C-alpha positions, 0 to 999 in steps of 0.5 A, a space after each residue: 859684667 856686661 858682655 860688651 863692656 857697656 851693653 849686653 844682649 837681653 834674654 826674656 825668660 818666660 816662665 810656665 803658667 804656675 811657676 812664677 818664682 825664678 828659683 827653679 830656673 835660677 841655675 839656667 838664669 845664672 848661666 845666661 848671666 855668666 855668659 854676659 846676657 841681661 835676663 828679664 823674668 817678667 811676671 805674667 800671672 797674678 799671684 796666689 791661689 785665687 789668681 792662678 785659678 781665675 787669671 787665665 786670659 792669655 792675651 792679658 798675660 801676653 800684654 803684662 809680659 810686653 809691658 813689663 819687658 818694655 818697662 825694664 828695657 826703658 830702665 836699662 836704657 843703653 845697657 840693653 843691646 837691642 840689636 842682639 
């Protein structure tokens, strides 16, 4: 259910360096959703052991997060209340 009926504020939930699966954050994510927020959980790391060991460029991670969030916001369209 969207908080304002047709739109809802968006929370960008950034995970820790190696904690890419949303499972450990799911209780908090569900709580935010029940409060009427749209929660985006962008992947900023490359997966797997090799990815975690070699993918440590903070700038690349930041750009992946930004690109991922922008893609999600574009798909959400007017459902995402960008003013809150």
